[in-house]
TIVO-2410 file (N, C-alpha, C; in nm, 3 decimals):
# residues 109
REC num residu      c1      c2      c3 atome chaine
REC   1      M   2.165   2.565  -1.956     N      A
REC   1      M   2.190   2.573  -2.081    CA      A
REC   1      M   2.185   2.520  -2.174     C      A
REC   2      S   2.221   2.569  -2.255     N      A
REC   2      S   2.146   2.551  -2.403    CA      A
REC   2      S   2.156   2.403  -2.441     C      A
REC   3      I   2.073   2.350  -2.482     N      A
REC   3      I   2.077   2.208  -2.598    CA      A
REC   3      I   2.218   2.226  -2.668     C      A
REC   4      S   2.249   2.324  -2.742     N      A
REC   4      S   2.355   2.294  -2.818    CA      A
REC   4      S   2.485   2.341  -2.730     C      A
REC   5      E   2.485   2.383  -2.657     N      A
REC   5      E   2.593   2.356  -2.554    CA      A
REC   5      E   2.639   2.216  -2.506     C      A
REC   6      A   2.499   2.146  -2.459     N      A
REC   6      A   2.495   2.027  -2.365    CA      A
REC   6      A   2.535   1.952  -2.482     C      A
REC   7      R   2.507   1.939  -2.642     N      A
REC   7      R   2.528   1.839  -2.731    CA      A
REC   7      R   2.753   1.813  -2.678     C      A
REC   8      K   2.750   1.938  -2.707     N      A
REC   8      K   2.936   1.935  -2.691    CA      A
REC   8      K   2.973   1.862  -2.523     C      A
REC   9      K   2.914   1.874  -2.439     N      A
REC   9      K   2.925   1.839  -2.324    CA      A
REC   9      K   2.842   1.679  -2.263     C      A
REC  10      I   2.779   1.646  -2.314     N      A
REC  10      I   2.718   1.552  -2.270    CA      A
REC  10      I   2.755   1.468  -2.196     C      A
REC  11      F   2.892   1.368  -2.235     N      A
REC  11      F   2.974   1.285  -2.162    CA      A
REC  11      F   2.992   1.352  -2.006     C      A
REC  12      Q   3.035   1.508  -1.990     N      A
REC  12      Q   3.048   1.571  -1.868    CA      A
REC  12      Q   2.947   1.570  -1.829     C      A
REC  13      I   2.796   1.604  -1.874     N      A
REC  13      I   2.699   1.632  -1.796    CA      A
REC  13      I   2.666   1.537  -1.721     C      A
REC  14      A   2.673   1.364  -1.819     N      A
REC  14      A   2.659   1.240  -1.737    CA      A
REC  14      A   2.700   1.209  -1.621     C      A
REC  15      D   2.846   1.269  -1.618     N      A
REC  15      D   2.929   1.211  -1.490    CA      A
REC  15      D   2.893   1.362  -1.389     C      A
REC  16      E   2.848   1.442  -1.446     N      A
REC  16      E   2.836   1.551  -1.327    CA      A
REC  16      E   2.688   1.464  -1.234     C      A
REC  17      V   2.598   1.466  -1.320     N      A
REC  17      V   2.450   1.420  -1.266    CA      A
REC  17      V   2.471   1.287  -1.162     C      A
REC  18      Q   2.574   1.255  -1.187     N      A
REC  18      Q   2.581   1.112  -1.094    CA      A
REC  18      Q   2.601   1.189  -0.975     C      A
REC  19      K   2.615   1.274  -0.892     N      A
REC  19      K   2.601   1.346  -0.750    CA      A
REC  19      K   2.492   1.330  -0.747     C      A
REC  20      P   2.534   1.351  -0.590     N      A
REC  20      P   2.381   1.402  -0.534    CA      A
REC  20      P   2.345   1.512  -0.557     C      A
REC  21      N   2.187   1.555  -0.575     N      A
REC  21      N   2.104   1.699  -0.615    CA      A
REC  21      N   2.173   1.695  -0.686     C      A
REC  22      I   2.210   1.704  -0.840     N      A
REC  22      I   2.345   1.759  -0.943    CA      A
REC  22      I   2.191   1.762  -1.048     C      A
REC  23      H   2.156   1.851  -1.130     N      A
REC  23      H   2.078   1.800  -1.238    CA      A
REC  23      H   2.102   1.937  -1.323     C      A
REC  24      Y   2.088   1.910  -1.479     N      A
REC  24      Y   2.067   2.073  -1.558    CA      A
REC  24      Y   1.938   2.086  -1.620     C      A
REC  25      T   1.881   2.209  -1.630     N      A
REC  25      T   1.785   2.234  -1.670    CA      A
REC  25      T   1.881   2.270  -1.813     C      A
REC  26      L   1.830   2.243  -1.963     N      A
REC  26      L   1.852   2.228  -2.086    CA      A
REC  26      L   1.753   2.365  -2.160     C      A
REC  27      T   1.802   2.405  -2.252     N      A
REC  27      T   1.676   2.545  -2.320    CA      A
REC  27      T   1.697   2.514  -2.420     C      A
REC  28      E   1.628   2.575  -2.476     N      A
REC  28      E   1.593   2.589  -2.647    CA      A
REC  28      E   1.539   2.735  -2.644     C      A
REC  29      K   1.600   2.827  -2.741     N      A
REC  29      K   1.564   2.969  -2.728    CA      A
REC  29      K   1.560   3.057  -2.587     C      A
REC  30      G   1.615   2.959  -2.483     N      A
REC  30      G   1.649   3.054  -2.375    CA      A
REC  30      G   1.503   2.983  -2.287     C      A
REC  31      R   1.410   2.923  -2.335     N      A
REC  31      R   1.326   2.875  -2.246    CA      A
REC  31      R   1.350   2.721  -2.240     C      A
REC  32      P   1.320   2.697  -2.088     N      A
REC  32      P   1.367   2.538  -2.040    CA      A
REC  32      P   1.267   2.438  -2.117     C      A
REC  33      K   1.408   2.376  -2.166     N      A
REC  33      K   1.252   2.260  -2.233    CA      A
REC  33      K   1.303   2.122  -2.193     C      A
REC  34      V   1.441   2.098  -2.104     N      A
REC  34      V   1.435   1.943  -2.032    CA      A
REC  34      V   1.531   1.934  -1.944     C      A
REC  35      V   1.507   1.828  -1.865     N      A
REC  35      V   1.600   1.832  -1.729    CA      A
REC  35      V   1.699   1.711  -1.716     C      A
REC  36      V   1.829   1.726  -1.739     N      A
REC  36      V   1.897   1.594  -1.720    CA      A
REC  36      V   1.938   1.567  -1.589     C      A
REC  37      M   1.869   1.439  -1.550     N      A
REC  37      M   1.946   1.410  -1.408    CA      A
REC  37      M   1.997   1.254  -1.384     C      A
REC  38      S   2.070   1.182  -1.296     N      A
REC  38      S   2.065   1.094  -1.294    CA      A
REC  38      S   1.987   0.945  -1.278     C      A
REC  39      A   1.947   0.869  -1.307     N      A
REC  39      A   1.884   0.771  -1.342    CA      A
REC  39      A   1.817   0.721  -1.180     C      A
REC  40      E   1.931   0.724  -1.130     N      A
REC  40      E   1.841   0.672  -0.939    CA      A
REC  40      E   1.834   0.798  -0.918     C      A
REC  41      E   1.852   0.922  -0.920     N      A
REC  41      E   1.733   1.018  -0.875    CA      A
REC  41      E   1.640   1.020  -0.941     C      A
REC  42      F   1.607   1.014  -1.012     N      A
REC  42      F   1.438   0.998  -1.158    CA      A
REC  42      F   1.395   0.924  -1.056     C      A
REC  43      E   1.457   0.742  -1.052     N      A
REC  43      E   1.387   0.660  -0.957    CA      A
REC  43      E   1.327   0.703  -0.862     C      A
REC  44      S   1.384   0.746  -0.800     N      A
REC  44      S   1.394   0.814  -0.622    CA      A
REC  44      S   1.276   0.905  -0.628     C      A
REC  45      W   1.271   0.983  -0.718     N      A
REC  45      W   1.127   1.087  -0.756    CA      A
REC  45      W   1.058   1.035  -0.770     C      A
REC  46      Q   1.055   0.945  -0.882     N      A
REC  46      Q   0.902   0.868  -0.891    CA      A
REC  46      Q   0.898   0.738  -0.805     C      A
REC  47      E   0.958   0.709  -0.689     N      A
REC  47      E   0.926   0.669  -0.575    CA      A
REC  47      E   0.837   0.707  -0.425     C      A
REC  48      T   0.908   0.801  -0.446     N      A
REC  48      T   0.805   0.953  -0.365    CA      A
REC  48      T   0.728   1.013  -0.411     C      A
REC  49      L   0.695   1.012  -0.527     N      A
REC  49      L   0.571   1.106  -0.602    CA      A
REC  49      L   0.487   0.900  -0.567     C      A
REC  50      E   0.497   0.820  -0.602     N      A
REC  50      E   0.405   0.677  -0.572    CA      A
REC  50      E   0.351   0.693  -0.396     C      A
REC  51      V   0.459   0.708  -0.305     N      A
REC  51      V   0.425   0.710  -0.154    CA      A
REC  51      V   0.355   0.868  -0.158     C      A
REC  52      M   0.360   0.964  -0.205     N      A
REC  52      M   0.257   1.077  -0.190    CA      A
REC  52      M   0.108   1.002  -0.255     C      A
REC  53      K   0.091   0.912  -0.354     N      A
REC  53      K  -0.013   0.932  -0.372    CA      A
REC  53      K  -0.098   0.796  -0.329     C      A
REC  54      D   0.021   0.725  -0.266     N      A
REC  54      D  -0.039   0.590  -0.152    CA      A
REC  54      D  -0.088   0.673  -0.028     C      A
REC  55      F  -0.019   0.783   0.014     N      A
REC  55      F  -0.041   0.815   0.147    CA      A
REC  55      F  -0.048   0.959   0.160     C      A
REC  56      P  -0.147   0.978   0.102     N      A
REC  56      P  -0.182   1.187   0.076    CA      A
REC  56      P  -0.115   1.263   0.179     C      A
REC  57      D  -0.175   1.192   0.304     N      A
REC  57      D  -0.170   1.262   0.432    CA      A
REC  57      D  -0.065   1.173   0.539     C      A
REC  58      L   0.082   1.152   0.501     N      A
REC  58      L   0.170   1.094   0.584    CA      A
REC  58      L   0.199   1.163   0.684     C      A
REC  59      A   0.219   1.268   0.669     N      A
REC  59      A   0.305   1.402   0.745    CA      A
REC  59      A   0.207   1.382   0.879     C      A
REC  60      E   0.056   1.399   0.863     N      A
REC  60      E  -0.011   1.349   0.928    CA      A
REC  60      E  -0.015   1.250   1.015     C      A
REC  61      D  -0.045   1.139   0.945     N      A
REC  61      D  -0.034   1.013   1.029    CA      A
REC  61      D   0.066   0.988   1.073     C      A
REC  62      L   0.215   1.014   1.079     N      A
REC  62      L   0.342   1.009   1.140    CA      A
REC  62      L   0.323   1.035   1.253     C      A
REC  63      K   0.251   1.215   1.239     N      A
REC  63      K   0.254   1.299   1.385    CA      A
REC  63      K   0.122   1.222   1.486     C      A
REC  64      A   0.051   1.166   1.446     N      A
REC  64      A  -0.069   1.079   1.481    CA      A
REC  64      A   0.025   0.939   1.571     C      A
REC  65      A   0.052   0.882   1.507     N      A
REC  65      A   0.128   0.794   1.528    CA      A
REC  65      A   0.225   0.798   1.665     C      A
REC  66      E   0.270   0.942   1.635     N      A
REC  66      E   0.385   0.867   1.740    CA      A
REC  66      E   0.299   0.996   1.871     C      A
REC  67      E   0.215   1.012   1.852     N      A
REC  67      E   0.118   1.080   1.979    CA      A
REC  67      E   0.089   0.918   2.009     C      A
REC  68      E   0.061   0.888   1.970     N      A
REC  68      E  -0.030   0.737   2.010    CA      A
REC  68      E   0.108   0.695   2.124     C      A
REC  69      Y   0.188   0.692   2.026     N      A
REC  69      Y   0.270   0.622   2.113    CA      A
REC  69      Y   0.340   0.661   2.207     C      A
REC  70      K   0.372   0.790   2.219     N      A
REC  70      K   0.381   0.907   2.318    CA      A
REC  70      K   0.270   0.851   2.460     C      A
REC  71      R   0.150   0.800   2.409     N      A
REC  71      R   0.075   0.786   2.513    CA      A
REC  71      R   0.017   0.678   2.528     C      A
REC  72      G   0.118   0.572   2.486     N      A
REC  72      G   0.125   0.431   2.490    CA      A
REC  72      G   0.044   0.353   2.418     C      A
REC  73      E  -0.023   0.419   2.342     N      A
REC  73      E  -0.067   0.319   2.295    CA      A
REC  73      E  -0.035   0.223   2.170     C      A
REC  74      T  -0.016   0.142   2.217     N      A
REC  74      T   0.090   0.071   2.140    CA      A
REC  74      T  -0.001  -0.119   2.110     C      A
REC  75      I   0.071  -0.182   2.012     N      A
REC  75      I   0.026  -0.321   2.017    CA      A
REC  75      I   0.159  -0.397   1.979     C      A
REC  76      T   0.174  -0.524   2.014     N      A
REC  76      T   0.278  -0.562   1.960    CA      A
REC  76      T   0.277  -0.615   1.812     C      A
REC  77      F   0.384  -0.692   1.727     N      A
REC  77      F   0.377  -0.697   1.609    CA      A
REC  77      F   0.288  -0.843   1.575     C      A
REC  78      D   0.280  -0.965   1.709     N      A
REC  78      D   0.216  -1.042   1.721    CA      A
REC  78      D   0.059  -1.010   1.750     C      A
REC  79      E   0.038  -0.909   1.808     N      A
REC  79      E  -0.117  -0.898   1.844    CA      A
REC  79      E  -0.144  -0.845   1.746     C      A
REC  80      L  -0.064  -0.743   1.667     N      A
REC  80      L  -0.147  -0.697   1.522    CA      A
REC  80      L  -0.148  -0.784   1.437     C      A
REC  81      L  -0.078  -0.868   1.396     N      A
REC  81      L  -0.112  -0.997   1.296    CA      A
REC  81      L  -0.237  -1.056   1.353     C      A
REC  82      A  -0.227  -1.128   1.507     N      A
REC  82      A  -0.412  -1.174   1.540    CA      A
REC  82      A  -0.499  -1.085   1.475     C      A
REC  83      K  -0.532  -0.932   1.538     N      A
REC  83      K  -0.579  -0.843   1.506    CA      A
REC  83      K  -0.675  -0.849   1.341     C      A
REC  84      E  -0.507  -0.869   1.281     N      A
REC  84      E  -0.529  -0.876   1.077    CA      A
REC  84      E  -0.602  -1.077   1.065     C      A
REC  85      G  -0.590  -1.156   1.177     N      A
REC  85      G  -0.649  -1.271   1.131    CA      A
REC  85      G  -0.552  -1.390   1.095     C      A
REC  86      Y  -0.432  -1.327   1.118     N      A
REC  86      Y  -0.316  -1.461   1.099    CA      A
REC  86      Y  -0.287  -1.511   1.210     C      A
REC  87      A  -0.270  -1.670   1.213     N      A
REC  87      A  -0.234  -1.756   1.288    CA      A
REC  87      A  -0.115  -1.765   1.293     C      A
REC  88      L  -0.071  -1.744   1.407     N      A
REC  88      L   0.094  -1.795   1.429    CA      A
REC  88      L   0.118  -1.900   1.490     C      A
REC  89      Q   0.280  -1.981   1.418     N      A
REC  89      Q   0.306  -2.085   1.475    CA      A
REC  89      Q   0.406  -2.081   1.537     C      A
REC  90      N   0.468  -2.171   1.610     N      A
REC  90      N   0.587  -2.186   1.675    CA      A
REC  90      N   0.675  -2.264   1.578     C      A
REC  91      I   0.793  -2.221   1.523     N      A
REC  91      I   0.872  -2.306   1.390    CA      A
REC  91      I   0.992  -2.324   1.455     C      A
REC  92      D   1.062  -2.460   1.470     N      A
REC  92      D   1.183  -2.429   1.517    CA      A
REC  92      D   1.283  -2.435   1.366     C      A
REC  93      F   1.327  -2.307   1.283     N      A
REC  93      F   1.359  -2.359   1.206    CA      A
REC  93      F   1.496  -2.456   1.186     C      A
REC  94      K   1.536  -2.442   1.324     N      A
REC  94      K   1.702  -2.544   1.277    CA      A
REC  94      K   1.676  -2.679   1.265     C      A
REC  95      K   1.549  -2.737   1.296     N      A
REC  95      K   1.475  -2.848   1.273    CA      A
REC  95      K   1.468  -2.841   1.126     C      A
REC  96      S   1.348  -2.752   1.069     N      A
REC  96      S   1.296  -2.780   0.935    CA      A
REC  96      S   1.376  -2.698   0.840     C      A
REC  97      R   1.498  -2.684   0.842     N      A
REC  97      R   1.591  -2.668   0.706    CA      A
REC  97      R   1.717  -2.753   0.753     C      A
REC  98      K   1.763  -2.807   0.629     N      A
REC  98      K   1.923  -2.874   0.624    CA      A
REC  98      K   2.009  -2.778   0.585     C      A
REC  99      G   2.102  -2.827   0.638     N      A
REC  99      G   2.237  -2.760   0.631    CA      A
REC  99      G   2.276  -2.648   0.739     C      A
REC 100      T   2.390  -2.613   0.755     N      A
REC 100      T   2.436  -2.535   0.866    CA      A
REC 100      T   2.525  -2.443   0.793     C      A
REC 101      G   2.533  -2.417   0.709     N      A
REC 101      G   2.579  -2.296   0.663    CA      A
REC 101      G   2.599  -2.157   0.736     C      A
REC 102      K   2.754  -2.117   0.762     N      A
REC 102      K   2.803  -2.056   0.857    CA      A
REC 102      K   2.671  -1.901   0.828     C      A
REC 103      N   2.638  -1.856   0.715     N      A
REC 103      N   2.612  -1.686   0.681    CA      A
REC 103      N   2.439  -1.774   0.746     C      A
REC 104      R   2.359  -1.838   0.755     N      A
REC 104      R   2.232  -1.835   0.774    CA      A
REC 104      R   2.200  -1.840   0.936     C      A
REC 105      K   2.090  -1.763   0.906     N      A
REC 105      K   2.040  -1.699   1.082    CA      A
REC 105      K   1.922  -1.817   1.118     C      A
REC 106      E   1.941  -1.857   1.224     N      A
REC 106      E   1.860  -1.938   1.287    CA      A
REC 106      E   1.765  -1.854   1.365     C      A
REC 107      V   1.635  -1.898   1.373     N      A
REC 107      V   1.572  -1.821   1.420    CA      A
REC 107      V   1.436  -1.880   1.458     C      A
REC 108      Q   1.394  -1.902   1.593     N      A
REC 108      Q   1.311  -1.959   1.686    CA      A
REC 108      Q   1.176  -1.882   1.657     C      A
REC 109      V   1.079  -1.927   1.628     N      A
REC 109      V   0.934  -1.808   1.650    CA      A
REC 109      V   0.890  -1.898   1.790     C      A
***
């Protein structure tokens, strides 16, 4: 859609791009110039790119992890923490927290 046409329909376009996977490519003299998408989708793309940058071999890593799991090569979360040097403590949250709010979850480690 040309930028001139989009200018006339900007509010409609703004509403349309709120739907999943909807975007508009705006053109100038027939050439793509800008893409309009929802802020939420833009943020999602940014997060995806950050993950891809931080974990360039993510697909391979996941496949290797699934194979290790199938072979039974797993450890518990507590074992992982101990391996990384974290000391676990037994904490009774019922005693250490005041109040008895209905929505509060009580956990004993």
